[in-house]
mmCIF file of the N, C-alpha and C atoms, coordinates in Angstrom:
data_MODEL
# 
_entry.id   MODEL 
# 
loop_
_atom_site.group_PDB 
_atom_site.id 
_atom_site.type_symbol 
_atom_site.label_atom_id 
_atom_site.label_alt_id 
_atom_site.label_comp_id 
_atom_site.label_asym_id 
_atom_site.label_entity_id 
_atom_site.label_seq_id 
_atom_site.pdbx_PDB_ins_code 
_atom_site.Cartn_x 
_atom_site.Cartn_y 
_atom_site.Cartn_z 
_atom_site.occupancy 
_atom_site.B_iso_or_equiv 
_atom_site.pdbx_formal_charge 
_atom_site.auth_seq_id 
_atom_site.auth_comp_id 
_atom_site.auth_asym_id 
_atom_site.auth_atom_id 
_atom_site.pdbx_PDB_model_num 
ATOM 1   N N  . MET A 1 1  ? 39.704 110.857 11.838  1.00 0.00 ? 1  MET A N  1 
ATOM 2   C CA . MET A 1 1  ? 39.616 111.139 10.424  1.00 0.00 ? 1  MET A CA 1 
ATOM 3   C C  . MET A 1 1  ? 38.896 112.473 10.229  1.00 0.00 ? 1  MET A C  1 
ATOM 4   N N  . GLN A 1 2  ? 39.447 113.288 9.353   1.00 0.00 ? 2  GLN A N  1 
ATOM 5   C CA . GLN A 1 2  ? 38.907 114.626 9.152   1.00 0.00 ? 2  GLN A CA 1 
ATOM 6   C C  . GLN A 1 2  ? 37.557 114.669 8.464   1.00 0.00 ? 2  GLN A C  1 
ATOM 7   N N  . ASN A 1 3  ? 37.318 113.785 7.526   1.00 0.00 ? 3  ASN A N  1 
ATOM 8   C CA . ASN A 1 3  ? 36.140 113.904 6.671   1.00 0.00 ? 3  ASN A CA 1 
ATOM 9   C C  . ASN A 1 3  ? 35.001 112.963 7.021   1.00 0.00 ? 3  ASN A C  1 
ATOM 10  N N  . ASP A 1 4  ? 35.021 112.354 8.203   1.00 0.00 ? 4  ASP A N  1 
ATOM 11  C CA . ASP A 1 4  ? 33.944 111.425 8.546   1.00 0.00 ? 4  ASP A CA 1 
ATOM 12  C C  . ASP A 1 4  ? 32.624 112.139 8.828   1.00 0.00 ? 4  ASP A C  1 
ATOM 13  N N  . TRP A 1 5  ? 32.641 113.450 8.963   1.00 0.00 ? 5  TRP A N  1 
ATOM 14  C CA . TRP A 1 5  ? 31.412 114.217 9.183   1.00 0.00 ? 5  TRP A CA 1 
ATOM 15  C C  . TRP A 1 5  ? 30.423 114.007 8.038   1.00 0.00 ? 5  TRP A C  1 
ATOM 16  N N  . ILE A 1 6  ? 30.924 113.721 6.844   1.00 0.00 ? 6  ILE A N  1 
ATOM 17  C CA . ILE A 1 6  ? 30.042 113.556 5.701   1.00 0.00 ? 6  ILE A CA 1 
ATOM 18  C C  . ILE A 1 6  ? 29.082 112.382 5.897   1.00 0.00 ? 6  ILE A C  1 
ATOM 19  N N  . ILE A 1 7  ? 29.514 111.350 6.599   1.00 0.00 ? 7  ILE A N  1 
ATOM 20  C CA . ILE A 1 7  ? 28.650 110.196 6.877   1.00 0.00 ? 7  ILE A CA 1 
ATOM 21  C C  . ILE A 1 7  ? 27.481 110.630 7.756   1.00 0.00 ? 7  ILE A C  1 
ATOM 22  N N  . ASP A 1 8  ? 27.765 111.449 8.769   1.00 0.00 ? 8  ASP A N  1 
ATOM 23  C CA . ASP A 1 8  ? 26.704 111.954 9.646   1.00 0.00 ? 8  ASP A CA 1 
ATOM 24  C C  . ASP A 1 8  ? 25.702 112.809 8.867   1.00 0.00 ? 8  ASP A C  1 
ATOM 25  N N  . VAL A 1 9  ? 26.194 113.637 7.962   1.00 0.00 ? 9  VAL A N  1 
ATOM 26  C CA . VAL A 1 9  ? 25.308 114.492 7.164   1.00 0.00 ? 9  VAL A CA 1 
ATOM 27  C C  . VAL A 1 9  ? 24.415 113.641 6.276   1.00 0.00 ? 9  VAL A C  1 
ATOM 28  N N  . LEU A 1 10 ? 24.997 112.653 5.612   1.00 0.00 ? 10 LEU A N  1 
ATOM 29  C CA . LEU A 1 10 ? 24.203 111.782 4.740   1.00 0.00 ? 10 LEU A CA 1 
ATOM 30  C C  . LEU A 1 10 ? 23.175 110.980 5.531   1.00 0.00 ? 10 LEU A C  1 
ATOM 31  N N  . THR A 1 11 ? 23.547 110.539 6.728   1.00 0.00 ? 11 THR A N  1 
ATOM 32  C CA . THR A 1 11 ? 22.619 109.805 7.596   1.00 0.00 ? 11 THR A CA 1 
ATOM 33  C C  . THR A 1 11 ? 21.458 110.703 8.013   1.00 0.00 ? 11 THR A C  1 
ATOM 34  N N  . ASP A 1 12 ? 21.757 111.939 8.373   1.00 0.00 ? 12 ASP A N  1 
ATOM 35  C CA . ASP A 1 12 ? 20.699 112.886 8.742   1.00 0.00 ? 12 ASP A CA 1 
ATOM 36  C C  . ASP A 1 12 ? 19.771 113.170 7.568   1.00 0.00 ? 12 ASP A C  1 
ATOM 37  N N  . LEU A 1 13 ? 20.339 113.351 6.392   1.00 0.00 ? 13 LEU A N  1 
ATOM 38  C CA . LEU A 1 13 ? 19.518 113.601 5.206   1.00 0.00 ? 13 LEU A CA 1 
ATOM 39  C C  . LEU A 1 13 ? 18.625 112.404 4.885   1.00 0.00 ? 13 LEU A C  1 
ATOM 40  N N  . SER A 1 14 ? 19.163 111.211 5.050   1.00 0.00 ? 14 SER A N  1 
ATOM 41  C CA . SER A 1 14 ? 18.364 110.004 4.814   1.00 0.00 ? 14 SER A CA 1 
ATOM 42  C C  . SER A 1 14 ? 17.202 109.914 5.798   1.00 0.00 ? 14 SER A C  1 
ATOM 43  N N  . ALA A 1 15 ? 17.484 110.193 7.065   1.00 0.00 ? 15 ALA A N  1 
ATOM 44  C CA . ALA A 1 15 ? 16.424 110.175 8.081   1.00 0.00 ? 15 ALA A CA 1 
ATOM 45  C C  . ALA A 1 15 ? 15.340 111.201 7.752   1.00 0.00 ? 15 ALA A C  1 
ATOM 46  N N  . PHE A 1 16 ? 15.745 112.387 7.323   1.00 0.00 ? 16 PHE A N  1 
ATOM 47  C CA . PHE A 1 16 ? 14.791 113.420 6.930   1.00 0.00 ? 16 PHE A CA 1 
ATOM 48  C C  . PHE A 1 16 ? 13.930 112.935 5.769   1.00 0.00 ? 16 PHE A C  1 
ATOM 49  N N  . ALA A 1 17 ? 14.568 112.330 4.776   1.00 0.00 ? 17 ALA A N  1 
ATOM 50  C CA . ALA A 1 17 ? 13.829 111.842 3.614   1.00 0.00 ? 17 ALA A CA 1 
ATOM 51  C C  . ALA A 1 17 ? 12.805 110.782 4.023   1.00 0.00 ? 17 ALA A C  1 
ATOM 52  N N  . LYS A 1 18 ? 13.206 109.850 4.897   1.00 0.00 ? 18 LYS A N  1 
ATOM 53  C CA . LYS A 1 18 ? 12.291 108.810 5.366   1.00 0.00 ? 18 LYS A CA 1 
ATOM 54  C C  . LYS A 1 18 ? 11.090 109.421 6.079   1.00 0.00 ? 18 LYS A C  1 
ATOM 55  N N  . CYS A 1 19 ? 11.347 110.395 6.935   1.00 0.00 ? 19 CYS A N  1 
ATOM 56  C CA . CYS A 1 19 ? 10.275 111.018 7.722   1.00 0.00 ? 19 CYS A CA 1 
ATOM 57  C C  . CYS A 1 19 ? 9.353  111.889 6.886   1.00 0.00 ? 19 CYS A C  1 
ATOM 58  N N  . ASN A 1 20 ? 9.782  112.235 5.691   1.00 0.00 ? 20 ASN A N  1 
ATOM 59  C CA . ASN A 1 20 ? 8.990  113.133 4.859   1.00 0.00 ? 20 ASN A CA 1 
ATOM 60  C C  . ASN A 1 20 ? 8.501  112.474 3.572   1.00 0.00 ? 20 ASN A C  1 
ATOM 61  N N  . GLY A 1 21 ? 8.380  111.141 3.634   1.00 0.00 ? 21 GLY A N  1 
ATOM 62  C CA . GLY A 1 21 ? 7.761  110.423 2.530   1.00 0.00 ? 21 GLY A CA 1 
ATOM 63  C C  . GLY A 1 21 ? 8.578  110.382 1.250   1.00 0.00 ? 21 GLY A C  1 
ATOM 64  N N  . LEU A 1 22 ? 9.883  110.341 1.380   1.00 0.00 ? 22 LEU A N  1 
ATOM 65  C CA . LEU A 1 22 ? 10.753 110.282 0.218   1.00 0.00 ? 22 LEU A CA 1 
ATOM 66  C C  . LEU A 1 22 ? 11.620 109.017 0.283   1.00 0.00 ? 22 LEU A C  1 
ATOM 67  N N  . PRO A 1 23 ? 10.998 107.846 0.174   1.00 0.00 ? 23 PRO A N  1 
ATOM 68  C CA . PRO A 1 23 ? 11.732 106.593 0.378   1.00 0.00 ? 23 PRO A CA 1 
ATOM 69  C C  . PRO A 1 23 ? 12.836 106.342 -0.654  1.00 0.00 ? 23 PRO A C  1 
ATOM 70  N N  . ALA A 1 24 ? 12.617 106.715 -1.908  1.00 0.00 ? 24 ALA A N  1 
ATOM 71  C CA . ALA A 1 24 ? 13.648 106.494 -2.926  1.00 0.00 ? 24 ALA A CA 1 
ATOM 72  C C  . ALA A 1 24 ? 14.876 107.356 -2.635  1.00 0.00 ? 24 ALA A C  1 
ATOM 73  N N  . LEU A 1 25 ? 14.654 108.578 -2.222  1.00 0.00 ? 25 LEU A N  1 
ATOM 74  C CA . LEU A 1 25 ? 15.763 109.458 -1.860  1.00 0.00 ? 25 LEU A CA 1 
ATOM 75  C C  . LEU A 1 25 ? 16.495 108.924 -0.640  1.00 0.00 ? 25 LEU A C  1 
ATOM 76  N N  . ALA A 1 26 ? 15.743 108.461 0.343   1.00 0.00 ? 26 ALA A N  1 
ATOM 77  C CA . ALA A 1 26 ? 16.357 107.890 1.549   1.00 0.00 ? 26 ALA A CA 1 
ATOM 78  C C  . ALA A 1 26 ? 17.252 106.713 1.196   1.00 0.00 ? 26 ALA A C  1 
ATOM 79  N N  . GLU A 1 27 ? 16.775 105.832 0.326   1.00 0.00 ? 27 GLU A N  1 
ATOM 80  C CA . GLU A 1 27 ? 17.561 104.667 -0.082  1.00 0.00 ? 27 GLU A CA 1 
ATOM 81  C C  . GLU A 1 27 ? 18.826 105.104 -0.818  1.00 0.00 ? 27 GLU A C  1 
ATOM 82  N N  . GLN A 1 28 ? 18.694 106.080 -1.704  1.00 0.00 ? 28 GLN A N  1 
ATOM 83  C CA . GLN A 1 28 ? 19.855 106.563 -2.454  1.00 0.00 ? 28 GLN A CA 1 
ATOM 84  C C  . GLN A 1 28 ? 20.881 107.195 -1.518  1.00 0.00 ? 28 GLN A C  1 
ATOM 85  N N  . LEU A 1 29 ? 20.422 107.927 -0.523  1.00 0.00 ? 29 LEU A N  1 
ATOM 86  C CA . LEU A 1 29 ? 21.336 108.542 0.436   1.00 0.00 ? 29 LEU A CA 1 
ATOM 87  C C  . LEU A 1 29 ? 22.048 107.495 1.275   1.00 0.00 ? 29 LEU A C  1 
ATOM 88  N N  . GLU A 1 30 ? 21.359 106.405 1.621   1.00 0.00 ? 30 GLU A N  1 
ATOM 89  C CA . GLU A 1 30 ? 22.005 105.315 2.358   1.00 0.00 ? 30 GLU A CA 1 
ATOM 90  C C  . GLU A 1 30 ? 23.104 104.674 1.517   1.00 0.00 ? 30 GLU A C  1 
ATOM 91  N N  . GLU A 1 31 ? 22.832 104.488 0.231   1.00 0.00 ? 31 GLU A N  1 
ATOM 92  C CA . GLU A 1 31 ? 23.847 103.936 -0.664  1.00 0.00 ? 31 GLU A CA 1 
ATOM 93  C C  . GLU A 1 31 ? 25.022 104.897 -0.814  1.00 0.00 ? 31 GLU A C  1 
ATOM 94  N N  . THR A 1 32 ? 24.719 106.179 -0.881  1.00 0.00 ? 32 THR A N  1 
ATOM 95  C CA . THR A 1 32 ? 25.763 107.191 -0.993  1.00 0.00 ? 32 THR A CA 1 
ATOM 96  C C  . THR A 1 32 ? 26.631 107.210 0.254   1.00 0.00 ? 32 THR A C  1 
ATOM 97  N N  . ALA A 1 33 ? 26.017 107.042 1.428   1.00 0.00 ? 33 ALA A N  1 
ATOM 98  C CA . ALA A 1 33 ? 26.784 106.980 2.677   1.00 0.00 ? 33 ALA A CA 1 
ATOM 99  C C  . ALA A 1 33 ? 27.717 105.774 2.674   1.00 0.00 ? 33 ALA A C  1 
ATOM 100 N N  . LEU A 1 34 ? 27.269 104.661 2.115   1.00 0.00 ? 34 LEU A N  1 
ATOM 101 C CA . LEU A 1 34 ? 28.119 103.466 2.015   1.00 0.00 ? 34 LEU A CA 1 
ATOM 102 C C  . LEU A 1 34 ? 29.312 103.737 1.101   1.00 0.00 ? 34 LEU A C  1 
ATOM 103 N N  . VAL A 1 35 ? 29.060 104.361 -0.039  1.00 0.00 ? 35 VAL A N  1 
ATOM 104 C CA . VAL A 1 35 ? 30.143 104.695 -0.958  1.00 0.00 ? 35 VAL A CA 1 
ATOM 105 C C  . VAL A 1 35 ? 31.139 105.631 -0.279  1.00 0.00 ? 35 VAL A C  1 
ATOM 106 N N  . ALA A 1 36 ? 30.628 106.621 0.428   1.00 0.00 ? 36 ALA A N  1 
ATOM 107 C CA . ALA A 1 36 ? 31.508 107.559 1.145   1.00 0.00 ? 36 ALA A CA 1 
ATOM 108 C C  . ALA A 1 36 ? 32.340 106.820 2.190   1.00 0.00 ? 36 ALA A C  1 
ATOM 109 N N  . SER A 1 37 ? 31.733 105.893 2.912   1.00 0.00 ? 37 SER A N  1 
ATOM 110 C CA . SER A 1 37 ? 32.458 105.122 3.923   1.00 0.00 ? 37 SER A CA 1 
ATOM 111 C C  . SER A 1 37 ? 33.581 104.299 3.297   1.00 0.00 ? 37 SER A C  1 
ATOM 112 N N  . VAL A 1 38 ? 33.280 103.679 2.170   1.00 0.00 ? 38 VAL A N  1 
ATOM 113 C CA . VAL A 1 38 ? 34.287 102.863 1.482   1.00 0.00 ? 38 VAL A CA 1 
ATOM 114 C C  . VAL A 1 38 ? 35.435 103.738 0.995   1.00 0.00 ? 38 VAL A C  1 
ATOM 115 N N  . GLU A 1 39 ? 35.107 104.862 0.411   1.00 0.00 ? 39 GLU A N  1 
ATOM 116 C CA . GLU A 1 39 ? 36.173 105.739 -0.084  1.00 0.00 ? 39 GLU A CA 1 
ATOM 117 C C  . GLU A 1 39 ? 37.013 106.310 1.050   1.00 0.00 ? 39 GLU A C  1 
ATOM 118 N N  . LEU A 1 40 ? 36.374 106.705 2.133   1.00 0.00 ? 40 LEU A N  1 
ATOM 119 C CA . LEU A 1 40 ? 37.129 107.204 3.280   1.00 0.00 ? 40 LEU A CA 1 
ATOM 120 C C  . LEU A 1 40 ? 38.011 106.112 3.862   1.00 0.00 ? 40 LEU A C  1 
ATOM 121 N N  . ALA A 1 41 ? 37.473 104.887 3.919   1.00 0.00 ? 41 ALA A N  1 
ATOM 122 C CA . ALA A 1 41 ? 38.255 103.769 4.440   1.00 0.00 ? 41 ALA A CA 1 
ATOM 123 C C  . ALA A 1 41 ? 39.455 103.491 3.553   1.00 0.00 ? 41 ALA A C  1 
ATOM 124 N N  . SER A 1 42 ? 39.271 103.598 2.252   1.00 0.00 ? 42 SER A N  1 
ATOM 125 C CA . SER A 1 42 ? 40.375 103.319 1.335   1.00 0.00 ? 42 SER A CA 1 
ATOM 126 C C  . SER A 1 42 ? 41.491 104.340 1.491   1.00 0.00 ? 42 SER A C  1 
ATOM 127 N N  . GLN A 1 43 ? 41.166 105.520 1.936   1.00 0.00 ? 43 GLN A N  1 
ATOM 128 C CA . GLN A 1 43 ? 42.168 106.558 2.165   1.00 0.00 ? 43 GLN A CA 1 
ATOM 129 C C  . GLN A 1 43 ? 42.917 106.356 3.469   1.00 0.00 ? 43 GLN A C  1 
ATOM 130 N N  . HIS A 1 44 ? 42.353 105.548 4.367   1.00 0.00 ? 44 HIS A N  1 
ATOM 131 C CA . HIS A 1 44 ? 42.924 105.394 5.698   1.00 0.00 ? 44 HIS A CA 1 
ATOM 132 C C  . HIS A 1 44 ? 43.158 103.938 6.066   1.00 0.00 ? 44 HIS A C  1 
ATOM 133 N N  . GLY A 1 45 ? 43.583 103.147 5.135   1.00 0.00 ? 45 GLY A N  1 
ATOM 134 C CA . GLY A 1 45 ? 43.956 101.762 5.409   1.00 0.00 ? 45 GLY A CA 1 
ATOM 135 C C  . GLY A 1 45 ? 42.816 100.851 5.789   1.00 0.00 ? 45 GLY A C  1 
ATOM 136 N N  . GLY A 1 46 ? 41.579 101.151 5.385   1.00 0.00 ? 46 GLY A N  1 
ATOM 137 C CA . GLY A 1 46 ? 40.451 100.274 5.640   1.00 0.00 ? 46 GLY A CA 1 
ATOM 138 C C  . GLY A 1 46 ? 39.767 100.481 6.972   1.00 0.00 ? 46 GLY A C  1 
ATOM 139 N N  . VAL A 1 47 ? 40.166 101.502 7.746   1.00 0.00 ? 47 VAL A N  1 
ATOM 140 C CA . VAL A 1 47 ? 39.543 101.744 9.041   1.00 0.00 ? 47 VAL A CA 1 
ATOM 141 C C  . VAL A 1 47 ? 38.810 103.075 8.997   1.00 0.00 ? 47 VAL A C  1 
ATOM 142 N N  . VAL A 1 48 ? 37.542 103.050 9.356   1.00 0.00 ? 48 VAL A N  1 
ATOM 143 C CA . VAL A 1 48 ? 36.740 104.266 9.445   1.00 0.00 ? 48 VAL A CA 1 
ATOM 144 C C  . VAL A 1 48 ? 36.431 104.508 10.909  1.00 0.00 ? 48 VAL A C  1 
ATOM 145 N N  . VAL A 1 49 ? 36.702 105.704 11.379  1.00 0.00 ? 49 VAL A N  1 
ATOM 146 C CA . VAL A 1 49 ? 36.374 106.077 12.746  1.00 0.00 ? 49 VAL A CA 1 
ATOM 147 C C  . VAL A 1 49 ? 35.160 106.977 12.686  1.00 0.00 ? 49 VAL A C  1 
ATOM 148 N N  . GLY A 1 50 ? 34.062 106.531 13.283  1.00 0.00 ? 50 GLY A N  1 
ATOM 149 C CA . GLY A 1 50 ? 32.833 107.309 13.287  1.00 0.00 ? 50 GLY A CA 1 
ATOM 150 C C  . GLY A 1 50 ? 32.882 108.446 14.277  1.00 0.00 ? 50 GLY A C  1 
ATOM 151 N N  . SER A 1 51 ? 31.887 109.321 14.221  1.00 0.00 ? 51 SER A N  1 
ATOM 152 C CA . SER A 1 51 ? 31.862 110.470 15.110  1.00 0.00 ? 51 SER A CA 1 
ATOM 153 C C  . SER A 1 51 ? 31.727 110.058 16.571  1.00 0.00 ? 51 SER A C  1 
ATOM 154 N N  . SER A 1 52 ? 31.235 108.844 16.816  1.00 0.00 ? 52 SER A N  1 
ATOM 155 C CA . SER A 1 52 ? 31.110 108.357 18.191  1.00 0.00 ? 52 SER A CA 1 
ATOM 156 C C  . SER A 1 52 ? 32.427 107.820 18.719  1.00 0.00 ? 52 SER A C  1 
ATOM 157 N N  . GLY A 1 53 ? 33.436 107.750 17.834  1.00 0.00 ? 53 GLY A N  1 
ATOM 158 C CA . GLY A 1 53 ? 34.732 107.222 18.231  1.00 0.00 ? 53 GLY A CA 1 
ATOM 159 C C  . GLY A 1 53 ? 34.884 105.742 17.970  1.00 0.00 ? 53 GLY A C  1 
ATOM 160 N N  . SER A 1 54 ? 33.806 105.090 17.508  1.00 0.00 ? 54 SER A N  1 
ATOM 161 C CA . SER A 1 54 ? 33.903 103.665 17.213  1.00 0.00 ? 54 SER A CA 1 
ATOM 162 C C  . SER A 1 54 ? 34.611 103.480 15.877  1.00 0.00 ? 54 SER A C  1 
ATOM 163 N N  . THR A 1 55 ? 35.260 102.346 15.719  1.00 0.00 ? 55 THR A N  1 
ATOM 164 C CA . THR A 1 55 ? 35.938 102.067 14.463  1.00 0.00 ? 55 THR A CA 1 
ATOM 165 C C  . THR A 1 55 ? 35.288 100.868 13.803  1.00 0.00 ? 55 THR A C  1 
ATOM 166 N N  . SER A 1 56 ? 35.410 100.808 12.492  1.00 0.00 ? 56 SER A N  1 
ATOM 167 C CA . SER A 1 56 ? 34.910 99.650  11.777  1.00 0.00 ? 56 SER A CA 1 
ATOM 168 C C  . SER A 1 56 ? 35.847 99.367  10.616  1.00 0.00 ? 56 SER A C  1 
ATOM 169 N N  . GLN A 1 57 ? 35.999 98.093  10.304  1.00 0.00 ? 57 GLN A N  1 
ATOM 170 C CA . GLN A 1 57 ? 36.831 97.672  9.183   1.00 0.00 ? 57 GLN A CA 1 
ATOM 171 C C  . GLN A 1 57 ? 35.943 97.539  7.959   1.00 0.00 ? 57 GLN A C  1 
ATOM 172 N N  . HIS A 1 58 ? 36.444 97.931  6.826   1.00 0.00 ? 58 HIS A N  1 
ATOM 173 C CA . HIS A 1 58 ? 35.720 97.787  5.571   1.00 0.00 ? 58 HIS A CA 1 
ATOM 174 C C  . HIS A 1 58 ? 36.602 97.062  4.579   1.00 0.00 ? 58 HIS A C  1 
ATOM 175 N N  . ASN A 1 59 ? 36.043 96.044  3.941   1.00 0.00 ? 59 ASN A N  1 
ATOM 176 C CA . ASN A 1 59 ? 36.731 95.366  2.872   1.00 0.00 ? 59 ASN A CA 1 
ATOM 177 C C  . ASN A 1 59 ? 36.299 96.040  1.580   1.00 0.00 ? 59 ASN A C  1 
ATOM 178 N N  . ILE A 1 60 ? 37.197 96.796  0.973   1.00 0.00 ? 60 ILE A N  1 
ATOM 179 C CA . ILE A 1 60 ? 36.799 97.563  -0.192  1.00 0.00 ? 60 ILE A CA 1 
ATOM 180 C C  . ILE A 1 60 ? 36.853 96.751  -1.472  1.00 0.00 ? 60 ILE A C  1 
ATOM 181 N N  . GLY A 1 61 ? 37.320 95.519  -1.409  1.00 0.00 ? 61 GLY A N  1 
ATOM 182 C CA . GLY A 1 61 ? 37.261 94.607  -2.541  1.00 0.00 ? 61 GLY A CA 1 
ATOM 183 C C  . GLY A 1 61 ? 38.148 95.025  -3.693  1.00 0.00 ? 61 GLY A C  1 
ATOM 184 N N  . GLN A 1 62 ? 37.982 94.364  -4.817  1.00 0.00 ? 62 GLN A N  1 
ATOM 185 C CA . GLN A 1 62 ? 38.747 94.635  -6.021  1.00 0.00 ? 62 GLN A CA 1 
ATOM 186 C C  . GLN A 1 62 ? 37.898 95.492  -6.946  1.00 0.00 ? 62 GLN A C  1 
ATOM 187 N N  . ALA A 1 63 ? 38.556 96.328  -7.731  1.00 0.00 ? 63 ALA A N  1 
ATOM 188 C CA . ALA A 1 63 ? 37.840 97.171  -8.692  1.00 0.00 ? 63 ALA A CA 1 
ATOM 189 C C  . ALA A 1 63 ? 37.022 96.292  -9.623  1.00 0.00 ? 63 ALA A C  1 
ATOM 190 N N  . GLY A 1 64 ? 35.772 96.664  -9.834  1.00 0.00 ? 64 GLY A N  1 
ATOM 191 C CA . GLY A 1 64 ? 34.919 95.933  -10.749 1.00 0.00 ? 64 GLY A CA 1 
ATOM 192 C C  . GLY A 1 64 ? 34.241 94.716  -10.153 1.00 0.00 ? 64 GLY A C  1 
ATOM 193 N N  . SER A 1 65 ? 34.525 94.381  -8.893  1.00 0.00 ? 65 SER A N  1 
ATOM 194 C CA . SER A 1 65 ? 33.926 93.188  -8.312  1.00 0.00 ? 65 SER A CA 1 
ATOM 195 C C  . SER A 1 65 ? 32.822 93.503  -7.323  1.00 0.00 ? 65 SER A C  1 
ATOM 196 N N  . GLY A 1 66 ? 32.425 94.763  -7.234  1.00 0.00 ? 66 GLY A N  1 
ATOM 197 C CA . GLY A 1 66 ? 31.399 95.142  -6.268  1.00 0.00 ? 66 GLY A CA 1 
ATOM 198 C C  . GLY A 1 66 ? 32.034 95.446  -4.934  1.00 0.00 ? 66 GLY A C  1 
ATOM 199 N N  . LEU A 1 67 ? 31.229 95.836  -3.975  1.00 0.00 ? 67 LEU A N  1 
ATOM 200 C CA . LEU A 1 67 ? 31.715 96.204  -2.646  1.00 0.00 ? 67 LEU A CA 1 
ATOM 201 C C  . LEU A 1 67 ? 31.768 94.997  -1.741  1.00 0.00 ? 67 LEU A C  1 
ATOM 202 N N  . GLY A 1 68 ? 32.841 94.859  -0.990  1.00 0.00 ? 68 GLY A N  1 
ATOM 203 C CA . GLY A 1 68 ? 32.932 93.777  -0.014  1.00 0.00 ? 68 GLY A CA 1 
ATOM 204 C C  . GLY A 1 68 ? 32.149 94.108  1.238   1.00 0.00 ? 68 GLY A C  1 
ATOM 205 N N  . ALA A 1 69 ? 31.826 93.121  2.029   1.00 0.00 ? 69 ALA A N  1 
ATOM 206 C CA . ALA A 1 69 ? 31.070 93.358  3.258   1.00 0.00 ? 69 ALA A CA 1 
ATOM 207 C C  . ALA A 1 69 ? 31.959 93.161  4.448   1.00 0.00 ? 69 ALA A C  1 
# 
């Protein structure tokens, strides 16, 4: 997948925020990474391939019903 790099960037930013006393920002970045993962998965049939080459399935659920796990 071409755009999975964004997950790595958000993860790095979250780690930076945690290490620098910005817990609310870190939490928001983790949530943003989840949203990015769901959107990327929805573009590719529910499969996200991480930078490590591992794949994961995401249940993106129905609109308005929250995110599936």
